[in-house]
DOGULUM-80460 format. One record per atom (N, C-alpha, C, CB): y, x, z. Coordinates in pm, whole numbers, padded with zeros to 5 digits, always signed. Each point is the difference from the previous one (the first is absolute). Glycine has a CB too. Layout:
YXZ;...
! end
This chain:
-01125-00705+01136;+00107+00080-00057;-00029+00148+00023;+00166-00187+00038;-00095+00271-00111;-00021+00143+00018;+00131+00073-00026;-00242-00021-00068;+00249+00143+00120;+00116+00087-00020;-00028+00098-00114;+00062-00022+00245;+00045+00054-00318;-00007+00102-00103;+00137+00066-00007;-00181-00126-00131;+00200+00214+00035;+00129+00065-00013;+00010+00077-00129;+00016+00014+00246;+00104-00011-00303;+00025+00081-00120;+00012+00144+00048;+00119-00191-00126;-00227+00264+00111;-00023+00120+00080;+00086+00119-00038;-00228-00079+00027;+00286+00081-00148;+00084+00114-00034;+00132-00001+00077;-00104+00003-00226;+00131-00113+00299;+00117-00002+00089;-00024+00090+00121;+00055-00235-00076;-00181+00262+00106;-00032+00083+00115;-00032+00144-00036;-00082-00202+00109;+00030+00224-00229;-00038+00136-00040;-00014+00004-00151;-00118+00040+00220;+00142+00076-00277;-00007+00014-00144;-00144+00013-00050;+00225+00108+00005;-00305-00031+00065;-00137+00025-00047;-00096-00102+00056;+00051+00243-00018;-00157-00269-00057;-00095-00105+00038;-00072+00033+00130;-00030-00053-00241;-00003+00178+00264;-00071+00035+00124;+00081-00041+00123;-00109+00192-00119;+00239-00170+00114;+00085-00037+00113;+00019-00151+00008;+00117+00220-00018;-00114-00285-00097;+00009-00146-00002;-00123-00062+00067;+00138+00010-00212;-00254+00043+00178;-00124-00048+00062;+00001+00029+00149;-00124+00038-00216;+00169+00080+00253;+00005+00037+00142;+00089-00097+00078;-00038+00241-00061;+00150-00279+00004;+00091-00092+00068;-00068-00134+00025;+00196+00113-00108;-00267-00164+00009;-00064-00131+00017;-00118+00007+00096;+00073-00060-00231;-00141+00172+00234;-00107+00016+00098;+00058+00012+00141;-00144+00112-00174;+00257-00045+00186;+00066+00010+00130;+00043-00138+00050;+00079+00232-00059;-00033-00315-00033;+00038-00137+00036;-00121-00087+00030;+00203+00024-00141;-00320+00019+00093;-00120-00079+00018;-00013-00112-00100;+00010+00055+00238;+00063-00044-00350;-00002-00103-00103;-00109+00029-00102;+00246-00038+00034;-00299-00068-00092;-00109+00011-00097;+00048-00013-00145;-00153-00093+00173;+00282+00066-00190;+00054-00022-00134;+00120+00092-00024;-00080-00239+00005;+00102+00266-00133;+00113+00084-00041;+00050-00054-00134;-00092+00205+00123;+00223-00201-00143;+00059-00037-00129;+00047+00128-00067;+00071-00231+00083;-00114+00254-00204;+00030+00126-00066;+00108-00016-00106;-00234+00073+00042;+00326+00022-00043;+00104+00007-00102;-00004+00139-00062;+00145-00171+00121;-00083+00269-00057;+00004+00134-00057;-00094+00095+00074;+00236-00040-00070;-00305+00122-00007;-00083+00107+00053;+00065+00131-00041;-00214-00141-00010;+00272+00210+00107;+00074+00124-00027;+00102-00018-00111;-00199+00130+00073;+00269-00243-00067;+00111-00026-00090;-00034-00073-00128;+00096+00199+00093;-00223-00228-00118;-00041-00068-00123;-00065-00133+00035;-00032+00221-00118;+00075-00327+00050;-00057-00131+00028;-00150-00001-00026;+00219-00107-00058;-00291+00033+00139;-00146-00006-00010;-00046-00041-00139;-00009-00056+00242;+00090-00024-00310;-00038-00044-00135;+00021+00110-00104;+00059-00235+00064;+00014+00340-00028;+00032+00106-00096;-00076+00130+00023;+00222-00101-00019;-00293+00114+00132;-00073+00124+00023;-00116+00011-00100;+00062-00005+00246;-00111+00126-00266;-00110+00021-00094;-00128-00061+00056;+00107+00212-00083;-00206-00227-00003;-00128-00055+00045;-00063+00090+00106;-00032-00107-00226;+00043+00236+00208;-00056+00093+00098;+00070-00017+00135;-00058+00162-00184;+00191-00173+00181;+00075-00019+00125;-00034-00133+00065;+00185+00141-00092;-00203-00244+00009;-00037-00130+00056;-00137+00005+00066;+00139-00113-00175;-00235+00177+00111;-00135+00010+00057;+00003+00076+00132;-00098-00007-00230;+00179+00111+00237;+00014+00074+00125;+00062-00089+00108;+00024+00216-00129;+00075-00296+00091;+00063-00091+00095;-00099-00106+00048;+00222+00038-00111;-00300-00092+00019;-00099-00101+00037;-00102+00057+00099;+00030-00110-00225;-00071+00232+00202;-00096+00064+00092;+00062+00021+00138;-00110+00114-00196;+00236-00072+00199;+00068+00022+00127;+00017-00131+00077;+00119+00196-00099;-00087-00304+00029;+00015-00131+00064;-00133-00048+00056;+00189-00054-00156;-00296+00076+00080;-00132-00040+00049;-00038+00080+00124;-00068-00060-00234;+00097+00188+00233;-00031+00084+00116;+00082-00044+00121;-00055+00192-00153;+00180-00235+00127;+00086-00046+00108;-00026-00144+00040;+00167+00158-00080;-00262-00223+00012;-00040-00139+00029;+00118-00095-00007;-00183+00087+00145;+00264-00071-00250;+00116-00086-00020;-00015-00083-00126;+00143+00166+00119;-00105-00294-00110;+00006-00089-00114;+00143-00004-00053;-00193-00138+00089;+00207+00133-00219;+00133-00006-00061;+00038-00147-00018;-00034+00223-00118;+00134-00266+00193;+00038-00141-00001;+00080-00038-00123;-00001+00005+00246;+00074+00091-00304;+00086-00032-00114;+00038+00129-00071;+00089-00206+00116;-00070+00198-00247;+00061+00107-00078;+00149-00032-00010;-00217+00046-00133;+00302+00039+00189;+00145-00019-00014;+00042+00064-00132;+00037-00001+00254;-00058-00072-00361;+00020+00054-00134;+00147-00002-00039;-00229-00077-00062;+00254+00119-00061;+00136+00003-00055;+00024-00116-00096;+00002+00249+00024;-00096-00341-00035;+00008-00106-00099;+00127-00083+00015;-00249-00007-00006;+00328+00000-00101;+00119-00085-00006;+00101+00031+00110;-00141-00177-00102;+00141+00302+00151;+00082+00028+00117;+00144+00035-00035;-00206+00078+00114;+00280-00032-00010;+00144+00029-00010;+00035+00098-00110;+00016-00046+00240;-00112+00130-00281;+00026+00103-00101;-00034-00047-00141;-00044+00173+00174;-00003-00298-00187;-00044-00051-00131;+00071-00132-00032;-00225+00112+00031;+00345-00103-00084;+00071-00124-00035;-00071-00076-00110;+00214+00108+00065;-00171-00229-00087;-00070-00090-00091;-00001+00050-00144;+00064-00188+00149;+00025+00280-00186;-00001+00055-00135;-00076+00132-00008;+00218-00113-00041;-00288+00150+00149;-00081+00122-00003;-00127-00024-00081;+00092+00071+00225;-00161+00037-00257;-00120-00007-00082;-00114-00068+00079;+00071+00210-00125;-00112-00327+00083;-00103-00076+00071;-00134+00069-00004;+00121-00206-00055;-00143+00292-00043;-00128+00069-00011;-00026+00087+00123;+00022-00001-00250;+00085+00050+00313;-00015+00080+00121;-00069-00081+00109;+00206+00132-00059;-00167-00257+00074;-00061-00087+00101;-00143-00037-00037;+00226-00089+00055;-00247+00058-00181;-00136-00034-00042;-00096+00115+00025;+00094-00154-00174;-00051+00274+00139;-00087+00116+00018;-00021+00030+00148;+00080+00092-00218;+00024-00110+00301;-00016+00025+00143;-00101-00096+00061;+00236+00084+00011;-00226-00212-00045;-00095-00097+00054;-00141+00027-00053;+00185-00170+00018;-00195+00209-00144;-00131+00032-00056;-00065+00117+00073;+00077-00085-00223;+00002+00184+00265;-00054+00111+00078;-00034-00045+00142;+00133+00162-00138;-00050-00250+00193;-00016-00039+00140;-00124-00084+00023;+00246+00009+00024;-00277-00100-00115;-00107-00097+00025;-00134+00066+00032;+00119-00157-00153;-00168+00250+00073;-00129+00062+00037;+00008+00079+00129;-00055+00012-00240;+00170+00042+00272;+00015+00071+00127;-00004-00099+00116;+00136+00178-00114;-00074-00293+00097;-00006-00104+00102;-00143-00049+00018;+00236-00068-00054;-00304+00051-00056;-00140-00046+00007;-00085+00101+00076;+00028-00122-00218;-00006+00249+00193;-00077+00104+00069;+00025-00003+00151;+00008+00141-00207;+00118-00164+00245;+00037+00003+00141;-00015-00137+00068;+00157+00185-00054;-00188-00287-00024;-00014-00134+00057;+00133-00059+00041;-00225+00063+00077;+00331-00028-00149;+00135-00046+00033;+00036-00123-00082;+00067+00235+00056;-00023-00342+00011;+00033-00126-00068;+00141-00002-00056;-00159-00114+00151;+00256+00174-00079;+00141-00022-00030;+00066+00121-00063;+00008-00159+00189;+00081+00131-00286;+00086+00103-00055;+00141-00056-00006;-00190+00102-00136;+00283-00032+00200;+00138-00047+00012;+00074+00012-00134;+00000+00068+00243;+00082-00167-00272;+00088+00005-00116;+00135-00060+00038;-00198-00015-00159;+00294+00032+00071;+00129-00069+00013;+00022-00080-00127;+00096+00181+00153;+00029-00209-00188;+00021-00083-00119;+00121+00043-00080;-00106-00188+00120;+00117+00318-00143;+00092+00061-00095;+00148-00028+00029;-00180-00019-00165;+00253+00120+00208;+00146-00014+00007;+00057-00036-00137;+00007+00167+00190;+00111-00224-00188;+00065-00034-00127;+00037+00127-00075;+00089-00214+00099;-00061+00200-00226;+00034+00114-00085;+00149+00030+00010;-00190-00057-00155;+00231+00166+00091;+00141+00035-00015;+00029+00015-00149;+00006+00116+00227;+00079-00197-00288;+00072-00115+00060;-00098-00111+00039;+00204+00057-00137;-00162-00140+00232;-00088-00101+00056;-00029-00114-00098;+00088+00060+00224;-00212-00107-00217;-00038-00121-00073;+00048-00122+00076;-00201+00116-00097;+00218-00227+00025;+00024-00127+00067;-00122-00035+00084;+00154-00078-00187;-00131+00001+00293;-00108-00028+00094;-00123-00060-00067;+00172-00032+00175;-00152-00062-00267;-00116-00065-00062;-00078+00096-00088;+00122-00217+00007;-00051+00310-00074;-00069+00101-00081;-00077+00097+00089;+00178-00020-00177;-00115+00061+00284;-00065+00090+00096;-00127-00065+00054;+00223+00100+00062;-00210-00225-00019;-00115-00073+00053;-00112-00009-00103;+00153-00130+00147;-00120+00094-00270;-00102-00016-00104;-00077+00129-00022;+00141-00174-00109;-00072+00285+00101;-00066+00128-00026;-00086+00043+00120;+00190+00065-00151;-00140-00090+00270;-00078+00032+00120;-00129-00078+00001;+00210+00049+00126;-00202-00178-00153;-00119-00085+00002;-00099+00045-00106;+00137-00192+00083;-00088+00227-00201;-00090+00047-00107;-00078+00123+00045;+00158-00092-00172;-00086+00186+00231;-00066+00124+00040;-00097-00022+00116;+00201+00127-00078;-00159-00200+00180;-00088-00020+00114;-00118-00090-00035;+00196+00031+00151;-00180-00119-00247;-00113-00080-00045;-00108+00089-00060;+00153-00195-00042;-00111+00293-00038;-00098+00092-00058;-00065+00087+00107;+00131+00002-00213;-00052+00047+00308;-00057+00081+00108;-00095-00082+00086;+00207+00141+00000;-00172-00268+00023;-00088-00086+00079;-00132-00023-00071;+00200-00112+00100;-00197+00100-00232;-00125-00016-00076;-00086+00125+00012;+00115-00155-00160;-00052+00271+00157;-00075+00123+00020;-00061+00003+00141;+00152+00120-00163;-00076-00167+00259;-00051-00005+00138;-00117-00096+00010;+00228+00054+00087;-00218-00168-00155;-00111-00096-00001;-00126+00064-00056;+00163-00189-00026;-00148+00258-00087;-00116+00064-00063;-00059+00108+00089;+00099-00048-00225;-00014+00114+00305;-00047+00109+00085;-00040-00043+00139;+00145+00147-00128;-00125-00275+00159;-00039-00049+00132;+00089+00049+00113;-00229-00010-00085;+00357+00036+00056;+00095+00044+00102;+00117-00098+00004;-00068+00244-00031;+00155-00227+00130;+00112-00093+00018;+00131+00078+00004;-00149-00161+00125;+00241+00123-00214;+00136+00052+00007;+00070-00069+00115;+00006+00047-00249;+00060+00031+00336;+00079-00061+00106;+00146+00037-00024;-00195+00011+00166;+00275-00113-00193;+00141+00020-00033;+00081+00016+00127;-00027-00133-00211;+00107+00240+00215;+00083+00026+00117;+00142-00054-00023;-00137+00205+00054;+00193-00264+00049;+00137-00049-00005;+00097+00117+00005;-00069-00217+00111;+00087+00279-00227;+00084+00119-00011;+00073-00005-00133;-00158+00136+00145;+00187-00021-00204;+00072+00003-00127;-00074-00079-00106;+00094+00223+00060;-00020-00300-00135;-00059-00078-00108;+00040-00146+00007;-00191+00158-00004;+00166-00228-00106;+00042-00140-00007;-00067-00083+00110;+00033+00025-00247;-00160-00002+00271;-00072-00078+00099;+00041+00030+00143;-00185-00007-00157;+00267+00109+00178;+00047+00033+00134;+00140-00049+00029;-00145+00196-00010;+00203-00273-00082;+00136-00048+00021;+00009-00100+00115;+00043+00036-00241;-00153-00101+00272;-00002-00097+00108;-00131-00075+00001;+00248-00023-00013;-00271-00060+00114;-00129-00070+00010;-00027-00094-00117;+00021+00015+00245;+00082-00078-00298;-00022-00089-00114;-00047+00077-00122;+00173-00153+00089;-00110+00267-00115;-00043+00082-00115;-00141+00052+00020;+00238+00066-00041;-00272-00029+00164;-00135+00046+00027;-00102-00108-00033;+00088+00151+00178;-00064-00271-00130;-00094-00109-00024;-00001-00042-00146;+00035-00078+00234;+00081+00082-00299;+00005-00031-00143;-00081+00102-00080;+00227-00104+00030;-00220+00229+00011;-00076+00104-00070;-00150-00028+00009;+00182+00166+00049;-00229-00197+00070;-00142-00030+00016;-00039-00121-00083;+00005+00096+00230;+00079-00198-00231;-00029-00121-00075;-00003+00027-00150;+00105-00136+00182;-00007+00213-00230;+00008+00029-00143;-00118+00084-00049;+00248-00012+00017;-00289+00110+00065;-00114+00083-00039;-00130-00079+00012;+00124+00207+00074;-00136-00284+00032;-00113-00092+00014;-00135+00067+00013;+00132-00158-00127;-00140+00265+00205;-00127+00072+00017;-00032+00014+00147;+00038+00124-00214;-00163-00148+00251;-00045+00022+00137;-00008+00149+00033;-00127-00215-00011;+00147+00299-00090;-00003+00144+00022;+00140+00060+00013;-00214+00009-00126;+00312-00096+00145;+00135+00042+00036;+00039-00074+00127;+00063+00047-00243;-00054+00027+00352;+00037-00056+00130;+00117+00081+00055;-00238-00080+00044;+00263+00070+00087;+00118+00062+00058;-00034+00096+00112;+00128-00202-00061;-00056+00315+00061;+00012+00082+00120;+00144-00022+00047;-00176+00177-00075;+00190-00222+00199;+00134-00023+00053;+00044+00119+00082;-00039-00248+00002;+00156+00304-00037;+00058+00111+00073;+00110-00054+00091;-00054+00163-00188;+00035-00145+00319;+00093-00058+00096;+00138+00066-00004;-00196-00055+00143;+00203+00180-00185;+00126+00072+00002;+00085-00014-00124;-00110+00155+00147;+00048-00183-00261;+00076-00005-00124;+00113-00102-00001;-00204+00074-00112;+00186-00194+00169;+00114-00094+00001;+00123+00057+00069;-00164-00186-00002;+00144+00266+00106;+00113+00062+00069;+00080+00087-00095;-00128-00004+00215;+00060+00072-00305;+00067+00091-00092;+00074-00074-00112;-00174+00169+00052;+00127-00289-00083;+00058-00073-00113;+00084-00120+00044;-00194+00072-00136;+00243-00066+00259;+00087-00106+00053;-00065-00137-00009;+00198+00136-00065;-00328-00141+00091;-00075-00125+00004;-00042-00026+00144;-00083+00031-00239;+00053-00153+00271;-00050-00034+00133;-00152+00011-00003;+00199-00154+00047;-00254+00244+00033;-00144+00027-00004;-00082-00122+00038;+00048+00238+00054;-00004-00313+00045;-00077-00118+00041;+00002-00107-00108;+00054+00051+00239;+00062-00075-00297;+00010-00100-00107;-00086+00040-00119;+00233-00059+00075;-00230+00187-00110;-00080+00048-00113;-00148-00021+00031;+00177+00170-00062;-00217-00122+00177;-00140-00015+00041;-00044-00146-00002;+00023+00206+00141;+00058-00293-00086;-00036-00142+00011;-00021-00062-00138;+00130-00014+00213;-00058+00064-00312;-00012-00056-00134;-00120+00047-00078;+00240-00017+00002;-00306+00123+00043;-00110+00058-00079;-00129+00015+00079;+00170+00120-00133;-00172-00158+00260;-00111+00038+00088;-00137-00045-00048;+00160-00010+00185;-00166-00103-00254;-00132-00051-00040;-00070+00090-00102;+00084-00229+00045;-00009+00320-00109;-00060+00089-00101;-00017+00143+00051;+00102-00143-00176;-00067+00168+00302;-00007+00136+00055;-00145+00036+00033;+00234-00023+00093;-00278+00136-00147;-00136+00048+00029;+00001+00138+00066;-00083-00133-00194;+00203+00191+00209;+00012+00136+00053;+00144+00017+00046;-00184+00092-00153;+00207-00007+00253;+00134+00014+00058;+00036+00147+00017;-00028-00219+00118;+00151+00253-00159;+00058+00130+00030;+00096-00016+00116;-00023+00076-00241;+00013+00012+00339;+00087-00005+00117;+00106+00109-00010;-00189-00093+00140;+00312+00049-00161;+00120+00083+00011;+00102-00080+00079;-00045+00121-00221;+00146-00053+00273;+00107-00069+00069;+00127+00083-00011;-00163-00110+00159;+00277+00042-00159;+00129+00066-00010;+00098-00059+00099;-00043+00049-00241;+00131+00035+00291;+00105-00049+00087;+00097-00086-00082;-00022+00203+00150;+00070-00312-00091;+00099-00081-00072;+00128+00080-00019;-00098-00212+00095;+00174+00178-00198;+00125+00072-00025;+00110-00101-00035;-00127+00204-00080;+00248-00174+00126;+00114-00087-00026;+00055+00020-00140;+00055+00005+00243;-00062+00117-00289;+00054+00034-00133;-00115+00007-00100;+00193+00129+00104;-00194-00217-00205;-00111+00002-00097;-00011+00129-00078;+00026-00243-00018;+00082+00320+00014;-00002+00127-00073;-00041+00118+00088;+00177-00091-00148;-00198+00065+00277;-00040+00107+00091;-00143+00042-00029;+00157-00088+00176;-00191+00207-00133;-00134+00054-00023;-00103-00075+00086;+00099+00226-00055;-00215-00252-00003;-00108-00065+00075;-00057+00097+00104;-00054-00146-00200;+00026+00093+00318;-00058+00082+00107;-00133-00062+00042;+00230+00073+00080;-00339-00006-00113;-00132-00049+00037;-00021+00015+00150;-00089+00059-00228;+00010-00148+00284;-00027+00004+00144;-00146-00037+00024;+00242-00059+00054;-00283+00063+00071;-00137-00034+00034;-00020-00152-00011;-00015+00202+00153;-00108-00246-00176;-00025-00142-00026;+00040-00090+00116;-00186+00068-00149;+00260-00175+00116;+00045-00093+00102;+00136+00030+00056;-00233-00033+00054;+00294+00146-00095;+00130+00038+00052;+00114-00035-00095;-00112+00183+00124;+00080-00234-00242;+00102-00022-00101;+00011-00145-00044;-00038+00231-00074;+00081-00248-00051;+00028-00134-00054;-00113-00052-00089;+00241+00055+00009;-00359+00009-00001;-00111-00040-00085;-00087-00110+00056;+00004+00226-00084;+00029-00282+00202;-00079-00105+00062;-00148+00039+00008;+00163-00171-00086;-00188+00298+00117;-00138+00048-00002;-00086-00075+00100;+00083+00225-00070;-00037-00237+00193;-00078-00070+00101;-00026-00146-00041;+00098+00150+00177;+00006-00217-00220;-00012-00142-00035;-00093-00021-00119;+00231-00038+00088;-00220+00124-00187;-00084-00013-00119;-00146+00029+00034;+00194+00066-00145;-00217+00040+00220;-00138+00033+00037;-00061-00111+00086;+00056+00245-00011;+00021-00295+00106;-00050-00107+00085;-00032-00125-00081;+00134+00093+00191;-00048-00126-00285;-00022-00119-00082;-00122+00018-00091;+00246-00048+00006;-00261+00164-00064;-00117+00026-00085;-00129-00016+00079;+00137+00156-00140;-00143-00092+00255;-00121-00008+00081;-00026-00143+00045;+00036+00235+00077;+00071-00306-00042;-00015-00137+00045;-00050-00095-00108;+00178+00045+00160;-00159-00002-00286;-00046-00082-00112;-00126+00055-00066;+00236-00065-00038;-00308+00150+00113;-00132+00043-00046;-00003+00121-00089;-00060-00230+00020;+00171+00300-00039;-00001+00120-00083;-00091+00105+00063;+00234-00050-00081;-00324+00107+00001;-00090+00103+00052;+00000+00125-00087;-00141-00180+00098;+00250+00202-00171;+00009+00115-00090;+00063+00121+00066;+00015-00158-00187;+00037+00248+00104;+00051+00127+00047;+00148-00001+00031;-00176+00105-00130;+00213-00021+00227;+00139+00030+00032;+00016+00150-00018;+00023-00195+00165;+00054+00234-00265;+00006+00140-00042;+00139+00057+00026;-00175-00044-00175;+00183+00150+00255;+00130+00055+00037;+00058+00087-00111;-00071-00006+00239;+00203+00000-00252;+00075+00085-00093;+00132+00036+00070;-00107-00109-00210;+00103+00203+00304;+00112+00019+00093;+00137+00025-00061;-00169+00087+00148;+00178+00000-00249;+00129+00036-00061;+00098+00063+00099;-00034-00185-00160;-00015+00231+00275;+00092+00054+00101;+00032+00147-00026;-00092-00163+00165;-00008+00244-00185;+00024+00143-00026;-00008+00035-00147;-00092+00049+00224;+00036-00138-00306;-00012+00027-00143;-00007-00130-00076;-00118+00216+00047;+00172-00213-00169;-00011-00114-00092;-00058+00058-00128;+00199-00131+00103;-00330+00129-00111;-00072+00076-00103;+00041-00042-00140;-00191+00026+00157;+00203-00157-00180;+00027-00044-00137;+00139+00040-00048;-00156-00190+00038;+00244+00227+00053;+00133+00049-00036;+00008+00152+00004;+00098-00212+00088;-00217+00275-00080;-00009+00146+00010;+00074+00054+00122;-00018+00009-00249;+00029-00091+00353;+00062+00044+00126;-00112+00037+00097;+00206-00148-00037;-00255+00271+00023;-00110+00044+00083;+00051+00054+00133;-00133+00054-00206;+00048-00063+00306;+00040+00043+00133;+00028+00150+00002;-00137-00185+00101;+00248+00222-00036;+00031+00142+00014;-00090+00066+00103;+00236-00048-00065;-00295-00035+00151;-00089+00050+00105;-00133-00073-00009;+00197+00055+00151;-00297+00003-00218;-00128-00068-00017;-00065-00041+00132;-00029+00130-00208;+00043-00047+00310;-00059-00033+00129;+00066-00125+00059;-00052+00243+00039;+00184-00254-00053;+00070-00119+00048;-00042-00123-00079;+00194+00143+00069;-00212-00128-00200;-00043-00113-00082;-00136-00051+00047;+00129+00091-00196;-00219+00001+00223;-00133-00036+00046;+00007-00073+00134;-00096+00197-00123;+00171-00141+00217;+00013-00061+00133;+00066-00137-00009;+00014+00228+00102;+00087-00240-00188;+00068-00129-00016;-00095-00105-00055;+00217+00120-00036;-00299-00080-00060;-00098-00091-00059;-00096-00051+00108;+00018+00121-00222;-00068-00031+00304;-00090-00039+00108;+00071-00093+00098;-00125+00219-00024;+00248-00184+00061;+00073-00085+00094;+00026-00138-00061;+00108+00205+00100;-00076-00209-00228;+00023-00128-00067;-00126-00087+00008;+00166+00110-00155;-00279-00050+00128;-00125-00074+00008;-00028-00050+00141;-00087+00136-00188;+00111-00051+00287;-00021-00040+00139;+00093-00115+00039;-00072+00234+00056;+00194-00226-00102;+00096-00106+00034;-00039-00132-00067;+00181+00173+00024;-00236-00166-00145;-00046-00124-00063;-00116-00058+00080;+00074+00084-00227;-00166+00000+00270;-00110-00048+00082;+00052-00066+00128;-00147+00182-00092;+00247-00120+00156;+00057-00056+00122;+00066-00134-00028;+00036+00231+00088;+00029-00243-00203;+00062-00127-00037;-00106-00109-00012;+00184+00123-00120;-00296-00090+00059;-00108-00099-00014;-00062-00034+00136;-00046+00085-00231;+00037+00014+00317;-00052-00028+00134;+00091-00097+00074;-00106+00228+00007;+00237-00211-00024;+00093-00091+00068;-00005-00140-00060;+00148+00194+00051;-00169-00202-00183;-00016-00131-00063;-00124-00070+00054;+00116+00084-00208;-00224-00007+00221;-00123-00056+00055;+00020-00048+00143;-00133+00152-00147;+00205-00072+00226;+00025-00039+00140;+00084-00127+00006;-00014+00240+00071;+00111-00253-00162;+00082-00121-00004;-00089-00122-00028;+00201+00134-00081;-00294-00118-00012;-00088-00110-00034;-00088-00040+00116;+00003+00076-00233;-00054+00025+00304;-00085-00029+00117;+00079-00070+00109;-00141+00198-00054;+00265-00156+00074;+00085-00058+00104;+00033-00145-00030;+00096+00226+00045;-00081-00256-00177;+00035-00136-00038;-00123-00090-00015;+00202+00091-00113;-00321-00027+00119;-00123-00076-00012;-00040-00030-00143;+00052-00096+00216;+00015+00160-00311;-00033-00025-00141;-00102+00100-00051;+00228-00095-00037;
! end
C-alpha cells in the first residue's frame, strides 16, 4: 500500500504541493488544481512544466482528481465537456504513468428526472467514457459522491454492472457517507470487492441532519476510517490511501483556506495522523498474532 493526497488541500501552487509530499516522505501525489485550475484544463505548456516539476520532485501521480460527471455537471449538462476533458486527460495520464482518473455519476437535473431515466442516462454516458478509458489504457474510478451511482452501495454496484467495463472501478471515500446520511461501514461493505483506490476523509457525527458538516482528523469521526483501513489491509488491499482533509479548505466548493500556512500545516498533520493510525493497526495485528 502507499500514501497519497489531493495536494491542493495543502497548498495552491504545485511547488508547495510537492514540498508537502516530500516533507511527508511520500512518493505519490493526487493532483486536482494547479493554482486554481484543474490539471485537465491547464495549457499544454503548463502541463509540461508541471510534469517536469513532478519528475524533479521524484513524485508519481496516483490519480487525476478530474471534474468528470461531478457535482457541477448534472445529467442534463453538455456531455461534450466530459468527453473533451477525458480526451485531454488520457495523454497526460500516459505521460505521467497514472492509471486512475476520478469521476462521479452526474447529479440529477432541475427539474429532476425519474430515477429510471436518470439511471439510464448516467449509464449511457459512463459507458462511453469507459470505452474511451479502455482505448487509452486508463481506469475511471467512480467516487461515492454526487450522482446516481452515489445514492448507495446498491446503486454503485448496479452502475458497474450496467456499464460492464473493467476500466470502471471504485474509489471509496470514507467521509462522504457521513455527509449524505449514509452508514460508511455498510456502504463500504457493499462495494469493497470493486475498490481499487481510497480517499480518506472523516466527519464528526451530528444529531441534526441539517447541521453543518464538521471535518475532523482520520479516525475521529463517523467514517469508520480505522475499521475500513484495517479490513482492506486484512483482505490483501495494496493500493493507495489518499488524504482529502477538508479541515481548513474545501477546494471544490471554492472554500479556500484564509491562512495558507495553516492549511499547509494541517495537511502535514493529517498525513502524519493517518500514518499513526496505520501504525496502530499494524500493532494491533502483531498483538493478535495475525
